[in-house]
Structure formats: structure tokens, C-alpha cells
C-alpha positions in Angstrom: 134.3 85.8 129.9 133.2 85.4 126.2 134.6 81.9 126.1 132.1 80.7 128.7 129.1 82.8 127.7 129.1 81.5 124.1 129.0 77.8 125.2 125.8 75.9 125.2 126.2 74.4 128.7 126.6 77.9 130.2 123.5 79.2 128.4 121.4 76.3 129.8 118.2 77.7 131.3 118.4 75.2 134.2 121.8 76.5 135.2 120.6 80.0 135.0 117.6 79.2 137.1 119.7 77.6 139.9 122.2 80.4 139.9 119.3 82.8 140.1 117.8 81.4 143.2 121.2 81.0 145.0 122.4 84.4 144.3 121.3 87.7 145.9 119.9 88.3 149.4 123.2 87.7 151.0 124.3 84.7 148.9 126.8 84.3 146.1 127.1 81.2 144.0 129.6 80.4 141.3 130.5 77.5 139.0 133.6 75.8 140.1 136.2 73.2 139.1 135.9 70.8 136.2 133.3 72.7 134.2 135.2 75.9 134.2 138.5 74.1 133.5 137.2 72.1 130.6 135.4 75.0 129.1 138.6 77.1 129.1 140.6 74.1 127.7 138.1 73.4 124.9 137.3 70.0 126.5 133.7 68.6 126.8 131.9 69.8 129.9 130.1 67.2 132.0 128.8 67.7 135.5 128.5 71.3 136.6 129.4 71.9 140.3 128.7 75.0 142.2 130.3 76.7 145.2 128.3 79.0 147.4 128.5 81.3 150.4 125.2 80.0 151.6 125.1 77.3 154.3 123.6 74.0 153.3 120.3 74.6 155.1 119.9 77.9 153.2 120.6 76.1 149.9 117.9 73.5 150.6 115.4 76.1 151.7 115.9 78.2 148.6 115.7 75.2 146.3 112.5 73.9 147.9 110.9 77.4 147.9 111.5 77.4 144.1 109.9 74.0 143.7 113.1 72.1 143.1 114.4 68.9 144.7 117.2 69.3 147.2 119.2 66.2 148.2 121.5 66.4 151.2 124.2 64.2 149.5 127.0 65.3 151.8 125.4 67.9 154.0 127.9 67.4 156.9 130.6 68.6 154.5 128.5 71.3 153.0 127.2 69.5 149.8 123.6 69.6 148.6 122.5 68.4 145.2 119.9 70.8 143.7 117.9 69.2 140.9 116.3 71.5 138.3 114.1 69.8 135.7 116.0 66.6 136.1 119.5 68.0 135.9 121.6 67.8 139.1 123.9 70.5 140.3 126.2 69.6 143.2 126.3 72.7 145.4 128.9 73.0 148.2 129.3 75.7 150.8 132.7 77.4 150.8 135.0 75.6 153.2 138.3 75.7 155.0 140.1 72.6 156.3 140.4 72.5 160.1 142.0 69.0 160.1 142.7 66.6 157.2 143.2 62.8 157.3 143.0 61.0 154.0 139.9 61.6 152.0 138.1 62.8 155.1 138.6 66.3 156.6 137.1 68.4 159.4 135.9 71.6 157.7 134.3 74.8 158.7 132.0 76.8 156.4 132.9 80.2 155.4 132.5 83.0 152.8 136.1 83.5 151.7 136.6 82.4 148.1 140.4 82.5 148.4 140.3 80.3 151.5 138.0 77.8 149.6 140.4 77.7 146.7 143.4 77.1 148.9 142.0 73.7 150.1 141.6 72.3 146.6 144.3 70.2 144.9 145.4 71.8 141.6 145.3 75.4 140.4 143.4 74.4 137.3 140.6 73.0 139.5 140.3 76.2 141.6 138.8 78.4 139.0 135.3 80.0 139.6 132.9 81.5 137.1 130.0 83.7 138.2 126.6 84.0 136.7 127.9 86.6 134.2 130.7 84.3 133.0 133.5 86.3 134.7 136.4 84.1 135.8 137.7 84.4 139.3 141.2 83.0 139.7 142.5 83.1 143.3 145.5 80.8 142.8 146.9 81.3 139.3 145.0 78.6 137.5 144.5 80.7 134.3 148.2 80.9 133.7 148.6 77.2 134.3 145.8 76.5 131.8 147.6 78.5 129.2 150.8 76.5 129.7 149.0 73.2 130.4 150.7 72.9 133.7 149.2 70.6 136.4 150.4 72.3 139.6 149.5 71.7 143.3 148.1 74.6 145.2 150.6 75.5 147.9 153.2 73.1 149.1 153.0 69.9 147.0 154.2 67.6 149.7 151.8 69.0 152.2 148.8 68.6 149.8 149.9 65.0 149.1 150.2 64.1 152.8 146.6 65.3 153.2 145.5 62.5 150.8 148.0 60.2 149.1 145.5 59.6 146.2 146.6 63.1 145.0 149.7 61.4 143.7 147.6 59.4 141.2 145.4 62.5 140.6 148.5 64.5 139.7 149.4 62.0 136.9 145.8 61.5 135.9 145.3 65.3 135.4 148.7 65.5 133.6 147.5 62.7 131.2 144.3 64.6 130.5 145.3 68.2 130.6 149.1 68.5 130.9 151.7 69.4 128.3 155.5 69.1 128.1 157.1 67.8 131.3 155.2 67.4 134.6 155.6 70.2 137.2 158.9 69.5 138.9 157.7 70.2 142.4 154.7 67.9 142.0 156.9 65.2 140.4 159.4 65.2 143.2 156.8 65.3 145.9 154.9 62.4 144.3 158.1 60.3 144.0 159.1 60.9 147.7 155.6 60.1 149.0 154.9 57.0 146.8 155.0 54.7 149.8 151.9 56.4 151.0 149.9 54.8 148.2 149.9 51.6 150.2 147.6 53.3 152.8 144.9 53.8 150.2 142.0 51.5 149.6 142.3 49.3 146.5 139.0 50.6 145.2 140.2 54.2 145.2 143.5 53.3 143.5 141.8 51.2 140.8 139.2 53.8 140.1 141.8 56.5 139.7 144.0 54.3 137.6 141.1 53.6 135.2 140.5 57.3 134.8 144.1 57.9 134.0 144.1 55.1 131.4 141.0 56.6 129.8 142.8 59.7 128.8 143.3 60.2 125.0 147.0 59.7 125.3 148.3 58.6 128.8 151.7 57.5 127.5 153.7 60.5 128.9 152.0 60.1 132.2 152.8 56.4 132.3 156.4 57.1 131.4 156.9 59.5 134.3 155.0 57.2 136.7 157.4 54.4 135.7 160.5 56.5 136.1 159.4 57.6 139.6 158.5 54.1 140.7 154.8 55.0 141.1 153.6 52.7 138.4 155.4 49.8 140.0 153.9 50.7 143.3 150.3 50.2 142.0 150.9 47.7 139.2 154.0 45.8 140.0 153.2 43.4 137.2 154.3 46.1 134.8 157.8 46.4 136.2 159.5 43.8 134.0 156.9 43.8 131.3 157.3 47.5 130.6 155.2 50.2 128.8 156.9 50.0 125.4 153.6 48.8 123.8 151.7 51.9 124.8 152.8 54.4 122.1 152.0 52.0 119.2 148.7 51.2 120.8 147.8 54.9 121.1 148.7 55.5 117.5 146.7 52.5 116.4 143.6 53.7 118.4 143.8 57.1 116.7 144.3 55.7 113.2 141.5 53.1 113.5 139.0 55.2 115.5 139.1 53.0 118.6 137.7 54.6 121.7 140.2 54.8 124.6 139.9 51.5 126.5 141.5 51.4 130.0 141.3 47.6 130.0 143.1 47.2 126.7 145.8 49.7 127.8 146.3 47.9 131.1 146.6 44.6 129.2 149.4 46.1 127.1 151.6 46.7 130.2 151.1 43.4 132.1 152.2 39.9 131.3 149.4 37.6 130.0 149.8 35.0 132.7 146.8 33.9 134.7 148.6 33.7 138.0 149.9 37.3 137.7 146.5 38.5 136.5 144.8 36.8 139.4 147.2 38.6 141.8 146.4 41.9 140.2 142.7 41.3 140.3 142.8 40.4 144.0 145.0 43.3 145.0 143.0 46.0 143.2 139.7 44.3 143.9 138.5 44.0 140.3 134.8 43.5 139.8 133.8 40.0 138.7 133.4 41.2 135.1 136.8 42.8 135.1 138.4 39.7 136.6 136.8 37.5 134.0 137.9 39.8 131.2 141.5 39.8 132.2 141.6 36.1 132.8 140.1 35.6 129.4 143.0 37.7 128.0 145.6 35.8 130.0 144.4 32.4 128.9 143.6 33.2 125.3 146.2 31.9 122.8 148.5 34.3 121.0 147.3 34.9 117.4 149.2 35.8 114.3 148.2 37.1 110.9 148.7 33.5 109.6 145.6 32.4 111.5 142.9 31.3 109.1 139.3 32.4 109.3 138.2 28.9 110.3 140.9 28.7 113.0 139.8 32.0 114.3 136.2 30.9 114.4 137.2 27.9 116.4 139.3 30.0 118.8 136.4 32.5 119.3 134.0 29.7 120.0 136.2 27.9 122.5 137.7 30.9 124.2 135.1 33.6 123.9 135.5 36.9 122.0 136.7 39.3 124.7 140.1 37.8 125.5 140.8 37.0 121.8 140.0 40.6 120.8 142.4 42.0 123.3 145.2 39.7 122.0 144.4 40.6 118.4 144.3 44.3 119.0 147.6 44.3 120.9 149.2 42.2 118.1 147.8 44.6 115.5 149.1 47.7 117.3 152.5 46.1 117.7 152.6 45.2 114.0 151.5 48.7 112.9 154.2 50.2 115.1 156.9 48.0 113.5 155.5 48.8 110.0 155.7 52.5 110.8 159.4 52.0 111.6 159.9 50.5 108.1 159.4 46.8 108.7 157.7 45.6 105.4 156.9 42.2 106.8 155.1 43.8 109.7 153.0 45.9 107.3 151.7 42.7 105.7 151.1 41.2 109.2 149.2 44.3 110.2 146.9 44.0 107.2 146.0 40.4 108.0 145.6 41.1 111.7 143.3 44.0 110.9 141.0 41.7 109.0 141.0 39.3 111.9 140.1 42.1 114.3 137.2 43.2 112.0 135.9 39.6 111.8 136.2 39.0 115.6 134.3 42.2 116.4 131.4 41.1 114.1 131.4 37.5 115.2 128.4 36.1 117.1 128.7 32.8 118.9 126.7 30.1 117.0 124.3 27.8 118.9 124.7 24.1 118.3 121.3 22.8 117.1 121.4 19.7 119.3 121.2 19.3 123.1 121.5 16.8 125.8 117.7 16.5 125.7 117.9 15.4 122.1 120.4 12.8 123.0 118.2 11.4 125.7 115.2 11.5 123.3 117.3 9.4 120.9 117.4 6.6 123.5 120.6 7.3 125.4 119.9 6.8 129.2 120.4 9.9 131.3 123.8 10.0 132.9 127.5 10.5 132.1 127.1 9.0 128.6 124.9 11.9 127.6 127.7 14.4 128.4 130.3 12.3 126.6 128.2 12.1 123.4 127.4 15.8 123.6 131.1 16.7 123.8 131.9 14.5 120.8 129.1 15.9 118.8 130.2 19.5 119.6 133.8 18.7 118.7 132.6 17.3 115.3 130.3 20.2 114.7 133.1 22.7 115.4 135.6 20.8 113.1 132.9 21.0 110.4 132.9 24.8 110.7 129.6 24.8 112.6 127.6 23.8 109.5 126.0 20.5 110.6 122.3 20.8 111.2 120.0 18.8 113.5 119.7 16.0 111.0 123.4 15.7 110.5 124.1 15.7 114.2 121.4 13.1 114.8 123.0 10.9 112.1 126.4 11.4 113.7 125.0 10.4 117.1 123.7 7.2 115.5 127.1 6.5 114.1 128.8 7.1 117.4 126.4 4.7 119.2 127.0 2.0 116.6 130.7 2.4 116.8 130.5 2.0 120.6 128.2 -1.0 120.3 
């Protein structure tokens, strides 16, 4: 109880106000799920979700009577978002599953906290805290938090058949909150049911995969996913490429203060071939920006520590920064990993690559101070010749390390036109 009561999020007046209007007069409301779990595991608390014995109409009525906005975000399934002074609290009536099919379920509302807990996925997600900070634990979540065990509530195979996305959630929560080995029952059930992943929408699979890859250290989760065939089921491109680069990348991120980047980590386990990347983007329905990023990575040249600053500037200009940076960071992580194993040559390579990464992160694309309009103004008739001259001027400007100004480019154009004449 003290652990919650002393935390700033729990002392927030807006939370106290919402709990105040939803408690009493036949209603009981508690904080549920992620906020309680994270608070007990000394993790940052984000969204604060509430569970209540009140039916949705009663929640909306009480909120409106108190002058708050109440949004029926999922009222058919019991969810109302109560907004207090700009802060949203997703509030859901206690439920029991009548019938489940994928992410959708037929539910009935109730007042039984144990019944509500029983329909959730993992024990650490079925903890409730009342307005006084007292923890209510219907399914043994507190013990699992102590041991960092991610365990399904009830029969693991049954819970997975209700929604096959729970396979990926099992590994995602293990990456974020687990310790040691994954729960044996959950691991076996996930492996047996992995073919069910094919029934999920690409959007759900990709969203869950990104969350997993954003964990501080997903390496153990990825290892178990690989051993059970689940990683191959969702990212077959990784099957022959492997996940050996991940530990060194995680160590590099920690040492250099890089924020966890799911895209960089995915790039570490897939081959940098544009055809394979395109297949991956199509299958998981990447956004346009994600597709462009991974294609930039796949088509960017490999870079070593021997690359000069001028050569890097040229590569950055012609290829863009994003793909080059991914290549550089993966190369740096690999070199640091080898250096940590005693490879002295790799230590020198890592130092040089680190300098290149720093430069690439600060680099801003220069703008050539001469355009097609300038070429036309110089007397070249509009048409294909303008593009030809512009390309030659740009190549010359790049080879000169981007230093030529308008006058120098104009003089170069004159020279090109005379040579052509």
C-alpha cells in the first residue's frame, strides 16, 4: 500500500477526484492493470485505467453531474473515458466473457472482481488498487511480480485460443517485465499454437512486434521466440540471418545512451536486401515512412571505419541519412562487440565508426546554390538539356565537397557549354 501511496501519479488530484465520484452510493472503482503493475515494479506509469462495478450509463451520468466530459469510447464492451481537467481515465465495467473470438468477445457486465480478473491475460495485469492504495490480487499476480514471472491466468492454451495475439504479448511482456526463463506452460502453449498467428491481421502483429522491440533488452525474448519458431512465423526473413547481432547492439545502446529503437533492432535481424525488405513491408503492412526507411537501409552501401569524411558526406548526400545511419550503427555495435571479446583491430574500427556516427547524426543536407531556372536564365533552352547540365553541375559540386558557390557553378556551366559547342 505504501509503495503506491507515495508515488506522484497516485497522489494526482485528478485521479482522486474521479475515484471520488465513482465510489460510494453502490459503486466501487479501482485502478487496474498497467499502472498498478508498473508502480509495483518500479517502472514509469503512463495511462491510468480504472475498473468499476458501475454500468457504463452510470459512469457517464456521474461524470457529467460532476462537470466532467464522458466519452463512450467502447460503451458496448463497458468502456467509458472520463476526462478530468484534460486527463483521460479509461473506465471499464467489470465483465465476464460469454463467448470469445479473437480480439472480440461477447461479455456480460457484473460486480465480481475475481470474475473480471479471470478474463484478463496475465496475472501481473490483473492487479487492482483501491482509492486507499490497497492492492487486491485475485489471481496471484503479486507473487509473479516478485519473481518477474509472466504467467497466463488459467490454462495457457485456452487463453491463447481466445486470441492468438496473446502469443506475441507473452513474449512482449517477458521482454519488458520477465526474468530468468519464460514460464514453461506459457512457452509450450505458445509454441504449439504458433500457426494461429497467421489468422491475425498484419497491423496487430506489427504493432505488437514494435512494442516488443522497444523493450530495454528484448534479446532473451527474441532468443526464445527463435527457438520456438515464433520469430520465424512473423519475420521469416530473420530465419537464416539470425539474431546474433542483438546482444552487441543492446550493449552499444546502453553504453552510448541510444534510446531503444525498434527499427534499428529489426534491421539487425533481417538481411539488407531490397527484395526481402519489400516482402516484409508488404506482409506486415508497413507505413509509407517505415517502408522508405527500411528500403533506405537495404539499398545503402556498407560502410567501414576506413571511410573518409568526404566520402561519408557524398554517401549521405546521395543516399540520405536514415539508411546510412542504420548501417553505421549496426557496424559500430558489431565492432564494439568484437572489441569487448578482445579483438584489438575491432577496437580501432569501433573508434572510427563512432566518429562517423556522430558526424552523420549532425549532418544536414546542403542545398546546391544553382537550379534549372538558373540554367535556363543562362540561355539554355528549356528541355532535356537543362536536366543534363544540372546533373553534371551537381556531380561536379559534390566532387568539390559542396564548396562551389553560384559564381563558380555559373562558370562551370559556361565551360560545359563551350566544350559541347
